[in-house]
Backbone bond lengths (Angstrom), bond angles and torsions (degrees), N, CA, C in turn:
res aa  C-N    CA-C-N  psi(-1)  N-CA   C-N-CA  omega(-1)  CA-C   N-CA-C  phi
1 M - - - 1.462 - - 1.532 109.25 -
2 L 1.297 120.75 -43.72 1.384 123.47 -178.40 1.597 110.20 -65.15
3 K 1.222 116.71 -28.56 1.401 124.37 179.60 1.609 108.55 -62.65
4 T 1.407 110.08 -46.97 1.536 114.86 175.06 1.475 114.40 -56.29
5 F 1.388 119.09 -41.32 1.405 122.00 -179.30 1.600 112.04 -64.31
6 I 1.360 108.83 -38.79 1.499 113.82 179.42 1.425 113.27 -69.12
7 E 1.283 116.63 -39.43 1.560 121.48 -179.14 1.517 111.26 -76.23
8 R 1.387 116.35 -20.04 1.467 116.72 -173.54 1.571 107.04 -130.67
9 P 1.365 122.48 75.22 1.480 118.81 -171.78 1.541 105.95 -73.29
10 V 1.267 124.50 -18.48 1.415 120.38 176.36 1.476 110.77 -71.39
11 L 1.300 121.02 -33.25 1.511 124.04 172.14 1.495 113.34 -64.10
12 S 1.249 119.33 -38.64 1.421 120.22 -179.59 1.634 109.10 -76.38
13 T 1.293 120.31 -31.10 1.391 123.92 172.94 1.453 111.74 -63.87
14 V 1.365 118.13 -48.66 1.487 127.00 175.88 1.454 107.55 -51.32
15 I 1.347 119.08 -55.45 1.476 124.62 -172.50 1.493 107.22 -62.07
16 S 1.389 122.09 -42.70 1.434 121.98 -178.70 1.484 109.51 -62.26
17 I 1.387 118.34 -42.21 1.449 121.21 -177.81 1.560 108.64 -64.10
18 I 1.281 116.79 -43.34 1.435 117.92 176.54 1.493 113.55 -54.79
19 I 1.306 116.45 -51.30 1.539 123.88 -178.98 1.474 107.02 -56.88
20 V 1.311 122.79 -41.95 1.532 125.78 179.20 1.501 108.99 -64.86
21 I 1.259 118.66 -45.56 1.560 123.65 -172.14 1.558 101.59 -67.32
22 L 1.426 116.00 -46.38 1.575 114.38 -179.56 1.447 113.46 -60.49
23 G 1.376 117.43 -34.65 1.444 123.52 177.31 1.494 110.72 -63.98
24 V 1.277 117.95 -47.16 1.538 123.76 -179.50 1.539 106.45 -61.57
25 I 1.287 115.22 -44.49 1.470 113.74 -177.75 1.510 110.90 -68.97
26 S 1.364 121.75 -34.51 1.392 125.78 -178.42 1.591 106.45 -66.42
27 I 1.264 118.44 -39.50 1.469 119.32 -174.39 1.565 107.26 -75.04
28 T 1.220 122.28 -37.76 1.337 126.07 -178.35 1.600 115.61 -68.71
29 S 1.345 109.54 -25.62 1.450 117.66 -176.96 1.474 113.59 -94.85
30 L 1.364 118.12 3.33 1.426 123.84 179.38 1.535 109.85 -69.87
31 P 1.318 119.50 133.27 1.526 119.02 177.71 1.556 109.01 -66.51
32 I 1.347 111.25 157.19 1.493 115.84 -177.23 1.552 109.58 -72.05
33 E 1.366 118.10 -19.06 1.429 119.95 -175.88 1.599 109.71 -64.94
34 E 1.308 119.72 -17.57 1.345 123.34 -178.72 1.429 114.22 -69.91
35 Y 1.372 118.51 -18.55 1.399 123.58 177.45 1.610 110.25 -116.49
36 P 1.180 122.33 83.35 1.527 123.40 -174.93 1.481 106.18 -80.03
37 D 1.354 115.80 154.67 1.467 125.40 175.04 1.528 105.85 -70.95
38 I 1.315 114.88 122.46 1.534 120.21 -178.88 1.483 103.68 -104.80
39 A 1.379 115.76 121.71 1.495 114.97 175.00 1.518 108.74 -107.88
40 P 1.307 115.22 136.47 1.497 115.72 -177.84 1.552 113.05 -65.85
41 P 1.202 123.42 146.93 1.386 123.58 -176.90 1.507 111.97 -67.15
42 T 1.275 116.81 134.68 1.499 123.57 179.72 1.528 111.52 -124.88
43 I 1.328 113.15 157.55 1.408 117.80 179.17 1.553 107.15 -134.06
44 K 1.311 118.30 138.56 1.475 120.49 176.96 1.494 106.33 -115.79
45 V 1.397 115.36 128.69 1.455 122.25 179.12 1.505 107.19 -119.09
46 T 1.379 117.44 127.37 1.379 123.34 176.17 1.544 107.43 -118.23
47 A 1.352 114.75 123.80 1.504 119.76 -178.26 1.517 111.51 -132.04
48 N 1.257 115.44 132.13 1.427 121.95 176.09 1.535 108.80 -107.65
49 Y 1.280 117.33 118.10 1.466 118.57 -178.77 1.620 101.32 -132.70
50 T 1.234 117.18 97.27 1.403 122.17 -173.78 1.524 109.12 -70.18
51 G 1.435 110.26 129.61 1.508 112.42 179.46 1.586 114.40 91.15
52 A 1.258 116.38 -3.91 1.546 119.52 -169.79 1.556 101.48 -109.32
53 N 1.341 115.18 151.16 1.407 120.17 173.00 1.520 108.28 -89.28
54 A 1.404 121.11 173.13 1.413 129.38 -178.22 1.449 109.68 -54.24
55 E 1.301 126.38 -45.87 1.372 128.58 -174.86 1.517 112.02 -65.81
56 T 1.265 116.51 -40.71 1.514 116.23 176.63 1.476 113.63 -65.44
57 V 1.387 115.57 -37.88 1.511 121.39 -178.34 1.537 107.20 -64.84
58 L 1.418 112.51 -43.76 1.497 117.60 -177.15 1.524 109.06 -62.75
59 E 1.322 118.81 -44.68 1.459 121.20 -177.11 1.531 111.14 -65.88
60 S 1.419 118.66 -29.14 1.386 123.37 179.69 1.519 110.62 -73.53
61 V 1.262 116.64 -36.45 1.520 121.98 -178.13 1.453 113.36 -81.57
62 I 1.309 122.38 -33.34 1.532 118.18 -176.35 1.538 110.68 -63.96
63 V 1.358 107.21 134.09 1.488 113.34 -177.20 1.558 111.18 -92.87
């Protein structure tokens, strides 16, 4: 089989071009749902500490 490609370089070039064209067609025909929006995980912390400043509350909440 390798001998065929060595003896006929045009054949190997045509096959390579066909593979590239099929790949481009496949990528462009993929539905948009294949690439969902991925949001990073977030946490919201609410703390009431009467009489304390922001730095004290921050130090109390940090794990």
